[in-house]
C-alpha positions, 0 to 999 in steps of 0.5 A, a space after each residue: 243705822 242713822 236715826 230718823 230725825 224728820 218726819 218727811 224729806 222733800 227732794 226737788 231736782 231742777 234744771 232751768 225752770 226758776 219760775 216754776 221752782 219758786 212757785 212749787 217751793 212757795 206751795 211746798 213750805 206753806 204745806 210744810 207748816 207744823 211738819 217736822 221736815 227738810 227740803 233739798 233742791 239739787 240743781 243740775 247746773 242750770 243757767 237761769 238764776 235758779 241757785 241765786 233765787 233759792 239762796 235769796 228767797 229760800 235760805 232753809 233749803 238744802 241746796 245741792 248745786 251740781 257743776 254739770 246735768 247728772 240726770 234725774 236719778 243721780 240728782 235725786 239719790 244725791 239728796 236721798 243719801 243725805 235725807 233723814 225723814 221717815 218719808 221721802 217725797 220726790 217732787 217735780 219743780 213744775 208742781 203746785 201742791 195743796 196746803 194739806 197734801 203732805 199731812 194727809 200723805 202721811 196719815 195715810 201711810 202711817 195708817 197703812 204700814 204695808 204702803 211703800 209708795 204713794 201717788 196723788 191725783 194730778 191735774 195739768 195747767 188747764 184743770 184736766 185730770 192727768 191719766 199718768 197719776 195711776 199706772 200699771 206695770 208696762 209688761 210686753 202686752 201692756 206696752 204693746 197696747 199703748 204703743 199701737 193705740 189700743 189703750 187710747 181707743 179702749 181706756 176703760 178696759 181692763 186688758 187694753 187700758 192697764 197702762 193708765 188703769 182707766 178702769 179705776 175711778 180717778 176719785 177713789 183710793 186704789 192700789 196701783 203698780 206704778 207711781 209717777 215721777 212727779 210726785 213719789 211719796 215713799 217710805 224710807 224703810 221700803 227704800 233701804 230694803 229695795 234701794 234708790 233710783 237706778 242711775 242707769 236711767 238718765 231720764 224716764 223709767 226710773 219711777 217704773 223701776 223703782 215702783 216695781 221694786 217696792 212691790 217686789 220688796 213686799 210693799 204696795 203702791 197706792 193711788 190717794 186722790 184725797 189731795 191733788 196737785 197741779 203738774 204743769 208738764 204732764 206726760 201729754 206734752 211731750 208726746 210730739 217730741 222725737 227725743 222724747 220717744 227715743 229716750 222713753 222707749 229706750 228706758 223701757 228696754 232697760 227696764 225689761 232687760 233688768 226685771 223680765 225673764 231673758 225670753 220676755 225681755 227679747 220679746 219686749 226689746 223687739 216690740 220696743 224697737 218697733 215702737 221707737 221707729 213707728 212712733 219716731 216716724 209718726 212724729 216726724 211725719 206729723 211735724 212735717 205735714 203741720 209745718 210744710 202742708 200749707 206752704 207746699 199747697 200755696 207753692 203748687 197753687 201759685 206755680 199753677 197761676 203763673 203758668 196760667 199767666 203765660 197764656 196772655 203772653 201766648 195770645 200775643 204770639 210771644 213764646 216763653 223760653 223753656 228755662 223760664 217755664 221750668 226754672 224761673 217760675 218755681 224759682 219766683 214762687 219759692 222766693 216769694 214764699 220765703 220772703 213771706 215766711 220771714 215776714 211772719 205770713 206763716 206765724 199765727 194769728 195771721 196778720 195780712 200785712 205780713 203777705 203784703 210785706 212778704 210779696 213786696 220783699 220777695 219781688 225786690 229780691 227777684 228784680 235785683 237778681 233779674 237785673 244781674 242776669 245777662 240780657 240773653 236770660 232776662 225776659 219780662 219785668 212785667 211778668 214779675 210785677 204781674 205775677 206779684 199781684 197774682 201772688 198777693 191776691 192769692 195769699 189775701 183770697 186763700 187766707 180769707 177763705 180759711 178764716 171763713 171755713 176753719 177759723 181757729 188759728 186762721 182767724 184774721 181778727 188777730 190776737 182777741 181782746 180777752 175778758 180776765 178774772 183776778 181772784 185776789 184782795 184789793 192790794 194784790 188784785 191792783 198789782 197783778 192788774 198792772 203786770 197784766 197790763 204791761 204784758 203783750 195780752 190784749 185786755 178787754 175787761 178785768 173782773 175782780 173776785 173776792 177770795 172770801 165773803 168780804 166783797 168790795 163794791 167794785 168786785 164782781 163777786 166772790 170765789 164761790 160764785 166763780 163758775 157764775 162769773 165765768 159764764 155771765 162775763 165770758 171770762 177767757 182767763 182766771 188769774 189767781 193771786 197765791 197770796 190771797 187764795 189757797 192752793 187748795 181752792 185754786 186746784 179745786 176751781 181749776 178742776 171744777 170749771 176746767 174747759 178748753 176755752 178757759 185758761 188759768 194762771 197763778 200770780 205768786 206774791 212779790 213776783 213780776 210774773 203770772 205762771 200757768 199753762 195754756 194748752 196740753 201742747 205747752 209745757 208751761 208759759 207765763 206772762 212777764 213784763 214785756 221784755 221778751 221781744 227777742 223771743 217772739 217767733 219772728 225774731 227767733 227765726 230772723 236771728 237764726 237766719 241772720 246768724 246762719 247766712 252771716 256765718 256762711 258768708 264770713 266762711 266763704 270769704 275767710 281766705 281774705 278775712 281771716 288774716 285780720 284775726 290773731 286767733 284764727 283757730 277760734 275764729 273758724 270755731 266760732 263760725 261753725 258753732 254759729 252755723 250748726 246753732 250752738 252759738 249766736 253772733 250776739 248774746 247776753 253779756 254774762 253776770 249775776 245780775 243779769 241772770 237774776 232778770 230771768 231774761 228769755 233764754 237765748 244762744 250764748 253769743 260771741 259778741 254782747 251789747 256791752 262791748 262798746 262800753 268801757 266799764 264791762 265789769 259793771 254788772 248793773 250796766 250789763 244787766 240794764 244792757 241786757 234787758 234793752 237788748 231783749 226788749 228792743 231786739 230787731 235783726 238790725 240790732 245784731 247787724 249794728 253789733 256785728 259791724 261795730 265789733 267784727 275784729 272781735 269774732 275771734 273771742 
């Protein structure tokens, strides 16, 4: 038996979350001061420069770089098999721990030899308590109550609320059944007895399975809220994902078949399969309603308006041809709506100029198509022009009405100027202020807050006055400088002043980004120097539309074009990959320096911004051209690159 040489081994599995991982490791190493420890990071073939960042910033990390995504269970097991700690912690990369978190957990486990596993109090990026910090075993009854919403209706009930054990005080130590996979602090002696993670679970469910086996092995699992962590990607962020529904509930089936009696497992599987289709249907319907409700209503209102417009022609005894009434009018309206979509009219916050652009653009398309039609089919250009006026008037009046009644995302004032509070010492606060001013955020006022009692004259107060500063100065967002403020204080204040109207970010030392989570609907977000024009909603949509339409047109004309390419099979494969969204016509040039810029992720490209440069092996040049491409992107950029390099589409 291998002797234990460390007190604690920490294992982090990473997949394309370099920003979160760096922040997590910063907090981990601060919390490990004075503790005999080792840290493992298992990277599941990330493409965002994660491994380079680890090697540069954290050379003491034991890095295991997989060449494929082997899943959560297998990746954790890879590190646990090499670990030597008395205790093993499985930690998510999207977490921040307090400075005394590990020591407190070690002390508790040392004092409770019956403890096999330990979980802590978790909050999300808005400072709200995450109920998955303490969970019960998902028996068929518990799963049924959760699936059909009874646990949400009666969260404090010992019968209906057992999944999240809502009847237990979130601030008191209690025995629980299931630990969260985001923070699983376990005794290695217990793991030697019950085994490691079951690799039959690729993602989700493995924490439930291992927690249950720890209890079956004669140990107890505890919820320990005397220390707390931030977990950005809480369970609540995934519920709208149809893929999550299928993967999570299928994991429950594997668990039931493994641990319950055959009769119970069949019953459980029946309920789970019901749940899969029930939840997936709800998620799909909710998504469709959310995305299509307003455009469908607009379509109906506009078609009705245009039919009403035909009344004036009838007053002059001019009858509309039947095909105009039944085909042309819906076609006109659909064209105007699609043009408005691509002009950003259905993006939020709403911009009225998008409706003007969409109406004009749509009218231009209609008139061009109209001019190409036979004279026998053409009816009235005046009707089209008046229709455009009616459509534009409808858009403006309807959005004004939505602004006055619903406000929120229909607020016509656009992106509001925000009041910020930066908690940090002068040098760091000044650096963060410069980062903030170089992001797309509209800054109204920045109030500086001292992290300790030493308050410079220009500051608005100290950290212990933060709640008053937020109230008096109507602060919208607080940015904590991690260099000057402990994670314990950050987490304490996030929990204390959590509000739907208040957002938080953390600025890591020497990093050019501010990371946080602005709502439970987001897995996490960041403010970065403004290089992400390519990842804005309109540009992502326009780029995808350009790829799809362009590839479709090229395929239609392939009988004439294909003979100019040497690798015809590759050309057809590339076009197909662009159509299904696996590739784009234009992507970044590959290279280590380019990855280290951590540019917004886009699809792999057939072409790159560097193809017209002679020295394509110059990684520094590639990095600069990638940066310019991301920062200044427009659909014309892709069109120009495609036009200049159309003969290289068989790469």
